[in-house]
PLY file of the C-alpha trace (Angstrom):
ply
format ascii 1.0
element vertex 218
property float x
property float y
property float z
element edge 217
property int vertex1
property int vertex2
end_header
14.02 -28.89 4.12
14.77 -28.75 7.88
12.26 -28.42 10.71
12.67 -24.65 11.07
12.13 -24.13 7.34
8.99 -26.27 7.47
7.65 -24.23 10.38
8.38 -20.97 8.57
6.71 -22.18 5.37
3.63 -23.33 7.29
3.43 -19.98 9.10
3.63 -18.11 5.78
0.90 -20.28 4.26
-1.38 -19.68 7.26
-0.62 -15.95 7.10
-1.53 -15.90 3.39
-4.86 -17.64 4.04
-5.72 -15.32 6.93
-4.66 -12.27 4.92
-7.04 -13.26 2.12
-9.85 -13.83 4.64
-9.31 -10.39 6.20
-9.06 -8.52 2.90
-12.15 -10.29 1.54
-14.12 -9.45 4.72
-14.53 -13.11 5.71
-12.98 -11.92 8.96
-14.26 -8.45 9.81
-12.63 -5.39 11.38
-12.51 -5.66 15.16
-13.20 -9.40 15.12
-11.18 -11.66 17.43
-8.90 -14.20 15.77
-8.60 -17.20 18.11
-5.42 -19.24 17.70
-7.17 -22.50 18.61
-9.90 -21.97 16.01
-7.39 -21.10 13.28
-5.19 -24.09 14.14
-8.21 -26.40 13.93
-9.43 -24.86 10.68
-6.06 -25.29 8.91
-5.08 -28.55 10.62
-1.86 -27.20 12.13
-0.46 -26.65 15.61
-0.73 -23.31 17.40
2.94 -22.47 16.84
2.69 -21.64 13.09
-0.60 -19.85 13.79
1.12 -17.69 16.40
3.97 -16.97 13.95
1.45 -16.20 11.17
-0.33 -13.69 13.38
2.99 -11.99 14.13
3.53 -11.63 10.36
0.08 -10.05 9.95
0.68 -7.81 12.96
3.83 -6.52 11.25
1.70 -5.66 8.22
-0.82 -3.83 10.37
-3.68 -6.20 9.57
-4.08 -7.48 13.13
-3.26 -6.23 16.61
-1.96 -8.51 19.39
-2.93 -7.16 22.81
-0.88 -7.40 26.01
-3.09 -10.32 27.06
-2.27 -12.22 23.86
-5.67 -11.62 22.26
-5.59 -10.96 18.51
-8.00 -8.54 16.82
-8.40 -7.58 13.18
-7.25 -3.99 12.94
-9.85 -1.32 12.30
-8.92 0.95 9.41
-9.34 4.45 10.85
-9.95 7.23 8.30
-7.92 9.65 10.43
-4.90 7.35 10.38
-5.09 6.82 6.62
-5.37 10.58 6.11
-2.27 11.17 8.21
-0.31 8.61 6.19
-1.34 10.31 2.95
-0.32 13.70 4.37
3.14 12.32 5.23
3.43 10.78 1.78
2.44 14.02 0.09
5.11 16.12 1.82
7.85 13.54 1.33
6.99 12.87 -2.31
6.88 16.55 -3.22
10.28 17.07 -1.58
11.96 14.13 -3.24
10.44 14.97 -6.65
11.78 18.53 -6.39
15.26 17.06 -5.89
14.88 14.51 -8.67
13.66 16.72 -11.53
16.93 18.67 -12.07
18.93 15.44 -12.50
16.44 13.35 -14.49
17.64 11.89 -17.78
15.99 10.76 -20.99
16.25 7.20 -19.68
14.17 8.18 -16.63
11.44 9.73 -18.78
11.40 6.71 -21.08
11.15 4.32 -18.11
8.27 6.33 -16.62
6.38 6.32 -19.93
6.94 2.59 -20.36
5.56 1.94 -16.88
2.57 4.18 -17.57
1.82 2.15 -20.72
1.97 -1.09 -18.75
-0.58 0.37 -16.32
-2.99 0.97 -19.19
-3.04 -2.75 -19.91
-2.55 -4.25 -16.44
-4.95 -6.30 -14.34
-6.39 -5.06 -11.05
-3.94 -7.19 -9.07
-0.98 -5.66 -10.94
-2.00 -2.01 -10.54
-0.59 -1.27 -7.06
2.85 -2.67 -7.85
3.07 -0.81 -11.17
1.84 2.41 -9.58
4.54 2.15 -6.92
7.12 1.47 -9.65
5.98 4.53 -11.62
6.43 6.87 -8.67
9.73 5.24 -7.74
11.07 5.90 -11.24
10.30 9.62 -10.82
11.87 9.84 -7.36
14.92 7.58 -7.79
17.17 10.27 -9.39
17.00 12.23 -6.11
19.24 9.54 -4.56
17.37 9.41 -1.26
17.14 5.64 -0.58
15.98 5.98 3.03
13.11 8.24 1.95
12.11 5.89 -0.86
12.13 2.96 1.58
9.87 4.88 3.97
7.51 5.87 1.14
7.30 2.27 0.02
6.41 1.16 3.54
3.71 3.84 3.83
2.21 2.83 0.49
2.22 -0.84 1.45
0.47 -0.01 4.71
-2.33 1.76 2.84
-2.61 -0.93 0.17
-2.80 -3.75 2.68
-5.14 -2.14 5.16
-7.48 -0.44 2.71
-7.30 -2.79 -0.27
-11.02 -3.10 -0.97
-11.95 0.58 -0.48
-9.05 1.62 -2.74
-10.35 -0.66 -5.49
-13.87 0.78 -5.20
-12.80 4.44 -5.44
-9.94 4.15 -7.92
-10.29 6.41 -10.96
-7.97 4.68 -13.41
-8.44 7.11 -16.31
-7.73 10.15 -14.14
-4.67 8.55 -12.55
-3.16 7.66 -15.91
-3.85 11.14 -17.27
-2.18 12.73 -14.24
0.81 10.40 -14.59
1.29 11.57 -18.17
1.04 15.20 -17.05
3.65 14.59 -14.35
6.09 13.12 -16.86
5.64 16.10 -19.20
6.19 18.61 -16.38
9.28 16.76 -15.16
10.66 16.71 -18.70
10.12 20.47 -18.97
11.93 20.96 -15.66
8.91 22.76 -14.16
9.50 21.83 -10.54
6.84 24.06 -8.97
3.98 22.96 -11.22
5.05 19.32 -11.10
5.00 19.35 -7.29
1.60 21.08 -7.27
0.23 18.48 -9.70
1.69 15.66 -7.60
0.06 17.09 -4.47
-3.37 17.24 -6.10
-2.86 13.71 -7.47
-2.19 12.33 -3.99
-4.76 14.39 -2.11
-7.61 13.63 -4.53
-6.96 9.90 -4.21
-6.74 10.25 -0.44
-10.00 12.22 -0.23
-11.95 9.61 -2.20
-10.60 6.78 -0.06
-11.18 8.55 3.25
-14.77 9.45 2.35
-15.36 5.80 1.43
-13.94 4.63 4.77
-16.10 7.13 6.68
-19.19 5.86 4.85
-18.34 2.24 5.70
-17.80 3.12 9.34
-21.07 5.08 9.48
-22.96 1.93 8.45
-21.25 -0.30 11.02
0 1
1 2
2 3
3 4
4 5
5 6
6 7
7 8
8 9
9 10
10 11
11 12
12 13
13 14
14 15
15 16
16 17
17 18
18 19
19 20
20 21
21 22
22 23
23 24
24 25
25 26
26 27
27 28
28 29
29 30
30 31
31 32
32 33
33 34
34 35
35 36
36 37
37 38
38 39
39 40
40 41
41 42
42 43
43 44
44 45
45 46
46 47
47 48
48 49
49 50
50 51
51 52
52 53
53 54
54 55
55 56
56 57
57 58
58 59
59 60
60 61
61 62
62 63
63 64
64 65
65 66
66 67
67 68
68 69
69 70
70 71
71 72
72 73
73 74
74 75
75 76
76 77
77 78
78 79
79 80
80 81
81 82
82 83
83 84
84 85
85 86
86 87
87 88
88 89
89 90
90 91
91 92
92 93
93 94
94 95
95 96
96 97
97 98
98 99
99 100
100 101
101 102
102 103
103 104
104 105
105 106
106 107
107 108
108 109
109 110
110 111
111 112
112 113
113 114
114 115
115 116
116 117
117 118
118 119
119 120
120 121
121 122
122 123
123 124
124 125
125 126
126 127
127 128
128 129
129 130
130 131
131 132
132 133
133 134
134 135
135 136
136 137
137 138
138 139
139 140
140 141
141 142
142 143
143 144
144 145
145 146
146 147
147 148
148 149
149 150
150 151
151 152
152 153
153 154
154 155
155 156
156 157
157 158
158 159
159 160
160 161
161 162
162 163
163 164
164 165
165 166
166 167
167 168
168 169
169 170
170 171
171 172
172 173
173 174
174 175
175 176
176 177
177 178
178 179
179 180
180 181
181 182
182 183
183 184
184 185
185 186
186 187
187 188
188 189
189 190
190 191
191 192
192 193
193 194
194 195
195 196
196 197
197 198
198 199
199 200
200 201
201 202
202 203
203 204
204 205
205 206
206 207
207 208
208 209
209 210
210 211
211 212
212 213
213 214
214 215
215 216
216 217
């Protein structure tokens, strides 16, 4: 492994440790992340720490100011709500395009994914949930839209990981997934899109109310 690969690997390891610390609230929202302190803590130079912080900045977990100061990003309820609103409109549109061209293979794949979600661990849920929705939208053949939706979902999952876990209603989500599959199979575009909208908005409402409560206490 050459020097550049070593530096990249070290930066990724530091980023992973910092990411865990942020998501577990060991480093709190709005808190300053000092490069010197992190370098000392992990026994590395400042260069991989600086690269690690750039990785986390790209994920939205930290913000690097014009002066070079790094702060843990505050998760604003208004911003999360806007992301969910974008997701809702895009997902309804792409689902409406997908339903007329869905095949038996698509329905079978969606049901298989839904079954996996019934047995999955907490750490596996987000990935399987994203896969389930992707299966429903993929027949629309809108790769740029699916890429954007994936990025929006990742932003929410990374920046609001703990609140999502606390408000998740697994039984309701699975039931609504089954209903979506049935409606898609029937070709009922209007009802399927309405059900998808309520599915997204209800999850968003629970998360946003949780975030507002956390902010009210701080």
